[in-house]
KOLVO-495977 format. One line per field, with one value per atom (N, C-alpha, C): atom name; y, x negated, z; residue number from 1; residue in three letters. Coordinates in nm, 3 decimals. Layout:
N
atom <- CA, ...
yy <- Y, ...
xx <- X, ...
zz <- Z, ...
n <- NUM, ...
res <- ALA, ...
//
This chain:
91
atom <- N, CA, C, N, CA, C, N, CA, C, N, CA, C, N, CA, C, N, CA, C, N, CA, C, N, CA, C, N, CA, C, N, CA, C, N, CA, C, N, CA, C, N, CA, C, N, CA, C, N, CA, C, N, CA, C, N, CA, C, N, CA, C, N, CA, C, N, CA, C, N, CA, C, N, CA, C, N, CA, C, N, CA, C, N, CA, C, N, CA, C, N, CA, C, N, CA, C, N, CA, C, N, CA, C, N, CA, C, N, CA, C, N, CA, C, N, CA, C, N, CA, C, N, CA, C, N, CA, C, N, CA, C, N, CA, C, N, CA, C, N, CA, C, N, CA, C, N, CA, C, N, CA, C, N, CA, C, N, CA, C, N, CA, C, N, CA, C, N, CA, C, N, CA, C, N, CA, C, N, CA, C, N, CA, C, N, CA, C, N, CA, C, N, CA, C, N, CA, C, N, CA, C, N, CA, C, N, CA, C, N, CA, C, N, CA, C, N, CA, C, N, CA, C, N, CA, C, N, CA, C, N, CA, C, N, CA, C, N, CA, C, N, CA, C, N, CA, C, N, CA, C, N, CA, C, N, CA, C, N, CA, C, N, CA, C, N, CA, C, N, CA, C, N, CA, C, N, CA, C, N, CA, C, N, CA, C, N, CA, C, N, CA, C, N, CA, C, N, CA, C, N, CA, C, N, CA, C, N, CA, C, N, CA, C, N, CA, C
yy <- 0.449, 0.408, 0.373, 0.204, 0.122, 0.217, 0.262, 0.344, 0.445, 0.569, 0.630, 0.589, 0.519, 0.460, 0.412, 0.309, 0.253, 0.377, 0.488, 0.613, 0.650, 0.697, 0.752, 0.652, 0.588, 0.493, 0.458, 0.446, 0.488, 0.614, 0.714, 0.832, 0.886, 0.761, 0.822, 0.726, 0.603, 0.539, 0.618, 0.654, 0.771, 0.880, 0.930, 1.041, 1.047, 0.895, 0.883, 0.858, 0.815, 0.772, 0.866, 1.033, 1.143, 1.123, 1.130, 1.123, 0.954, 0.870, 0.802, 0.791, 0.890, 0.927, 1.053, 1.123, 1.227, 1.162, 1.048, 1.028, 0.960, 0.848, 0.736, 0.862, 1.006, 1.077, 1.121, 1.128, 1.204, 1.167, 1.021, 0.975, 0.878, 0.879, 0.844, 0.943, 1.085, 1.172, 1.191, 1.130, 1.164, 1.043, 0.953, 0.778, 0.862, 0.923, 0.974, 1.038, 1.146, 1.265, 1.190, 1.094, 1.044, 0.941, 0.860, 0.785, 0.810, 0.891, 0.931, 0.877, 0.964, 0.884, 1.022, 0.975, 1.034, 1.028, 1.190, 1.142, 1.186, 1.129, 1.161, 1.085, 0.979, 0.863, 0.869, 0.953, 0.915, 0.984, 1.036, 1.086, 0.996, 0.930, 0.773, 0.670, 0.687, 0.554, 0.614, 0.707, 0.789, 0.762, 0.759, 0.734, 0.593, 0.486, 0.361, 0.346, 0.411, 0.373, 0.403, 0.499, 0.572, 0.436, 0.343, 0.215, 0.118, 0.114, 0.009, -0.033, -0.011, -0.005, -0.102, -0.237, -0.342, -0.262, -0.197, -0.133, -0.018, 0.057, 0.178, 0.140, 0.012, -0.014, -0.070, -0.142, -0.229, -0.111, 0.028, 0.108, 0.229, 0.198, 0.260, 0.236, 0.078, -0.021, -0.011, 0.055, 0.076, 0.203, 0.153, 0.286, 0.308, 0.179, 0.202, 0.103, 0.134, 0.033, -0.105, -0.172, -0.326, -0.354, -0.271, -0.291, -0.269, -0.222, -0.197, -0.326, -0.332, -0.478, -0.600, -0.617, -0.742, -0.687, -0.601, -0.614, -0.717, -0.749, -0.859, -0.797, -0.939, -0.871, -0.781, -0.773, -0.718, -0.545, -0.558, -0.420, -0.354, -0.437, -0.406, -0.377, -0.492, -0.432, -0.302, -0.263, -0.128, -0.030, 0.005, 0.041, 0.066, -0.020, -0.022, 0.061, 0.046, 0.063, 0.236, 0.270, 0.410, 0.479, 0.423, 0.425, 0.336, 0.378, 0.277, 0.280, 0.348, 0.389, 0.361, 0.314, 0.292, 0.149, 0.131, -0.006, -0.089, -0.081, -0.125, -0.186, -0.144, -0.228, -0.317, -0.325, -0.423, -0.568, -0.533, -0.621, -0.698
xx <- 0.118, 0.018, 0.047, 0.102, 0.089, 0.242, 0.299, 0.454, 0.381, 0.332, 0.293, 0.177, 0.086, 0.016, 0.073, 0.207, 0.328, 0.378, 0.448, 0.554, 0.417, 0.286, 0.231, 0.217, 0.134, 0.156, 0.261, 0.399, 0.547, 0.508, 0.471, 0.542, 0.379, 0.258, 0.120, 0.189, 0.258, 0.319, 0.438, 0.536, 0.618, 0.578, 0.477, 0.374, 0.335, 0.260, 0.212, 0.282, 0.342, 0.464, 0.457, 0.473, 0.476, 0.320, 0.237, 0.082, 0.077, 0.135, 0.078, 0.145, 0.282, 0.400, 0.296, 0.250, 0.148, -0.002, -0.040, -0.196, -0.160, -0.036, -0.046, 0.053, 0.104, 0.112, 0.037, -0.072, -0.167, -0.266, -0.300, -0.366, -0.376, -0.220, -0.116, -0.171, -0.115, -0.192, -0.305, -0.384, -0.544, -0.608, -0.531, -0.540, -0.510, -0.388, -0.297, -0.399, -0.457, -0.541, -0.673, -0.715, -0.868, -0.850, -0.693, -0.713, -0.574, -0.480, -0.411, -0.293, -0.168, 0.014, 0.081, 0.179, 0.247, 0.272, 0.280, 0.229, 0.412, 0.534, 0.648, 0.692, 0.650, 0.699, 0.610, 0.470, 0.398, 0.507, 0.601, 0.652, 0.705, 0.783, 0.870, 0.757, 0.616, 0.603, 0.527, 0.490, 0.474, 0.590, 0.719, 0.805, 0.816, 0.809, 0.813, 0.676, 0.536, 0.439, 0.493, 0.593, 0.575, 0.611, 0.721, 0.797, 0.716, 0.623, 0.560, 0.389, 0.365, 0.166, 0.114, 0.167, 0.122, 0.094, 0.198, 0.222, 0.114, 0.086, 0.020, -0.077, -0.123, -0.271, -0.328, -0.224, -0.254, -0.265, -0.174, -0.197, -0.288, -0.347, -0.483, -0.661, -0.599, -0.705, -0.739, -0.610, -0.614, -0.693, -0.817, -0.895, -0.908, -0.931, -0.898, -0.782, -0.808, -0.694, -0.733, -0.868, -0.853, -0.816, -0.828, -0.752, -0.610, -0.588, -0.404, -0.385, -0.427, -0.405, -0.419, -0.531, -0.554, -0.428, -0.333, -0.273, -0.148, -0.142, -0.019, 0.090, 0.180, 0.311, 0.394, 0.398, 0.507, 0.443, 0.331, 0.291, 0.287, 0.276, 0.336, 0.495, 0.577, 0.697, 0.741, 0.657, 0.690, 0.657, 0.565, 0.487, 0.633, 0.660, 0.754, 0.884, 0.877, 1.065, 0.986, 0.937, 0.888, 0.850, 0.805, 0.737, 0.816, 1.003, 1.051, 0.977, 0.950, 0.939, 0.804, 0.689, 0.575, 0.554, 0.429, 0.357, 0.325, 0.355, 0.332, 0.474, 0.578, 0.728, 0.729, 0.645, 0.620, 0.557, 0.435, 0.358, 0.387
zz <- 4.874, 4.793, 4.649, 4.652, 4.523, 4.454, 4.536, 4.452, 4.402, 4.447, 4.373, 4.249, 4.256, 4.134, 4.032, 4.074, 3.966, 3.882, 3.990, 3.902, 3.837, 3.864, 3.754, 3.635, 3.667, 3.522, 3.413, 3.486, 3.423, 3.359, 3.412, 3.333, 3.236, 3.277, 3.161, 3.048, 3.072, 2.945, 2.866, 2.942, 2.841, 2.822, 2.850, 2.841, 2.659, 2.719, 2.583, 2.468, 2.455, 2.350, 2.264, 2.259, 2.158, 2.127, 2.201, 2.157, 2.062, 2.087, 1.945, 1.857, 1.817, 1.707, 1.674, 1.735, 1.671, 1.559, 1.697, 1.655, 1.506, 1.542, 1.414, 1.277, 1.298, 1.184, 1.128, 1.213, 1.158, 1.102, 1.112, 1.053, 0.945, 0.959, 0.795, 0.737, 0.794, 0.666, 0.626, 0.688, 0.696, 0.559, 0.596, 0.521, 0.361, 0.352, 0.174, 0.164, 0.227, 0.140, 0.155, 0.201, 0.166, 0.023, 0.039, -0.035, -0.186, -0.156, -0.277, -0.214, -0.273, -0.250, -0.194, -0.104, -0.098, 0.117, 0.154, 0.319, 0.352, 0.269, 0.305, 0.413, 0.429, 0.514, 0.670, 0.662, 0.779, 0.889, 0.954, 1.055, 1.054, 0.999, 1.031, 1.062, 1.012, 1.081, 1.218, 1.230, 1.376, 1.504, 1.455, 1.517, 1.534, 1.461, 1.480, 1.550, 1.553, 1.686, 1.792, 1.828, 1.935, 2.044, 1.986, 2.035, 2.040, 1.972, 1.949, 1.957, 2.059, 2.071, 1.989, 1.964, 1.905, 1.747, 1.695, 1.561, 1.542, 1.660, 1.641, 1.629, 1.714, 1.710, 1.560, 1.511, 1.404, 1.280, 1.298, 1.210, 1.216, 1.361, 1.363, 1.257, 1.252, 1.205, 1.097, 1.019, 0.864, 0.816, 0.770, 0.707, 0.588, 0.515, 0.412, 0.282, 0.104, 0.105, 0.095, 0.109, 0.158, 0.368, 0.418, 0.533, 0.515, 0.439, 0.385, 0.350, 0.250, 0.184, 0.298, 0.395, 0.467, 0.590, 0.607, 0.737, 0.753, 0.854, 0.861, 0.831, 0.772, 0.720, 0.787, 0.930, 1.029, 0.983, 0.961, 0.941, 0.805, 0.743, 0.599, 0.621, 0.640, 0.657, 0.718, 0.854, 0.886, 0.841, 0.684, 0.613, 0.539, 0.462, 0.352, 0.408, 0.506, 0.550, 0.568, 0.586, 0.561, 0.446, 0.404, 0.242, 0.145, 0.117, 0.061, -0.120, -0.121, -0.304, -0.350, -0.225, -0.243, -0.322, -0.344, -0.379, -0.234, -0.120, -0.030, 0.018, -0.085, -0.043, -0.120, -0.238, -0.336, -0.286, -0.182, -0.118, -0.064
n <- 1, 1, 1, 2, 2, 2, 3, 3, 3, 4, 4, 4, 5, 5, 5, 6, 6, 6, 7, 7, 7, 8, 8, 8, 9, 9, 9, 10, 10, 10, 11, 11, 11, 12, 12, 12, 13, 13, 13, 14, 14, 14, 15, 15, 15, 16, 16, 16, 17, 17, 17, 18, 18, 18, 19, 19, 19, 20, 20, 20, 21, 21, 21, 22, 22, 22, 23, 23, 23, 24, 24, 24, 25, 25, 25, 26, 26, 26, 27, 27, 27, 28, 28, 28, 29, 29, 29, 30, 30, 30, 31, 31, 31, 32, 32, 32, 33, 33, 33, 34, 34, 34, 35, 35, 35, 36, 36, 36, 37, 37, 37, 38, 38, 38, 39, 39, 39, 40, 40, 40, 41, 41, 41, 42, 42, 42, 43, 43, 43, 44, 44, 44, 45, 45, 45, 46, 46, 46, 47, 47, 47, 48, 48, 48, 49, 49, 49, 50, 50, 50, 51, 51, 51, 52, 52, 52, 53, 53, 53, 54, 54, 54, 55, 55, 55, 56, 56, 56, 57, 57, 57, 58, 58, 58, 59, 59, 59, 60, 60, 60, 61, 61, 61, 62, 62, 62, 63, 63, 63, 64, 64, 64, 65, 65, 65, 66, 66, 66, 67, 67, 67, 68, 68, 68, 69, 69, 69, 70, 70, 70, 71, 71, 71, 72, 72, 72, 73, 73, 73, 74, 74, 74, 75, 75, 75, 76, 76, 76, 77, 77, 77, 78, 78, 78, 79, 79, 79, 80, 80, 80, 81, 81, 81, 82, 82, 82, 83, 83, 83, 84, 84, 84, 85, 85, 85, 86, 86, 86, 87, 87, 87, 88, 88, 88, 89, 89, 89, 90, 90, 90, 91, 91, 91
res <- MET, MET, MET, MET, MET, MET, LYS, LYS, LYS, THR, THR, THR, ALA, ALA, ALA, ALA, ALA, ALA, VAL, VAL, VAL, ALA, ALA, ALA, THR, THR, THR, ILE, ILE, ILE, ILE, ILE, ILE, ALA, ALA, ALA, LEU, LEU, LEU, PHE, PHE, PHE, ALA, ALA, ALA, GLY, GLY, GLY, ALA, ALA, ALA, PRO, PRO, PRO, ALA, ALA, ALA, PHE, PHE, PHE, ALA, ALA, ALA, ASN, ASN, ASN, GLU, GLU, GLU, THR, THR, THR, ALA, ALA, ALA, ASP, ASP, ASP, ASN, ASN, ASN, CYS, CYS, CYS, ARG, ARG, ARG, ALA, ALA, ALA, TYR, TYR, TYR, VAL, VAL, VAL, ALA, ALA, ALA, GLU, GLU, GLU, ASN, ASN, ASN, GLY, GLY, GLY, GLY, GLY, GLY, ASP, ASP, ASP, ASP, ASP, ASP, SER, SER, SER, GLY, GLY, GLY, CYS, CYS, CYS, ALA, ALA, ALA, CYS, CYS, CYS, LEU, LEU, LEU, GLY, GLY, GLY, ASP, ASP, ASP, ALA, ALA, ALA, ALA, ALA, ALA, SER, SER, SER, ASP, ASP, ASP, ASN, ASN, ASN, SER, SER, SER, ALA, ALA, ALA, LEU, LEU, LEU, ALA, ALA, ALA, ASP, ASP, ASP, ALA, ALA, ALA, LEU, LEU, LEU, ALA, ALA, ALA, ALA, ALA, ALA, ILE, ILE, ILE, LYS, LYS, LYS, THR, THR, THR, PRO, PRO, PRO, ASP, ASP, ASP, ASP, ASP, ASP, LEU, LEU, LEU, GLU, GLU, GLU, ALA, ALA, ALA, THR, THR, THR, ASP, ASP, ASP, ASP, ASP, ASP, ASP, ASP, ASP, THR, THR, THR, LYS, LYS, LYS, ALA, ALA, ALA, ALA, ALA, ALA, ILE, ILE, ILE, ALA, ALA, ALA, ALA, ALA, ALA, CYS, CYS, CYS, PHE, PHE, PHE, PRO, PRO, PRO, ASP, ASP, ASP, SER, SER, SER, ASP, ASP, ASP, ALA, ALA, ALA, SER, SER, SER, ALA, ALA, ALA, SER, SER, SER
//
């Protein structure tokens, strides 16, 4: 019984990776639509979040430009990597 539960948990975690990517990319596009800018790096952020649940959580918490400004340096670095020509890369 324990093996079955462990296998089910692992499968759920791996199945969640694309969902993290899609949700993060969709949230990014919604943020850009609401606040302006270029959404060309949103798929990149989705890919980065699919491998890093802490990053996915940090990105999900960004709802406003103030949230973006207040986010931690690691999250800003991930954003800058996906949006190299944006103001976020200068922060």
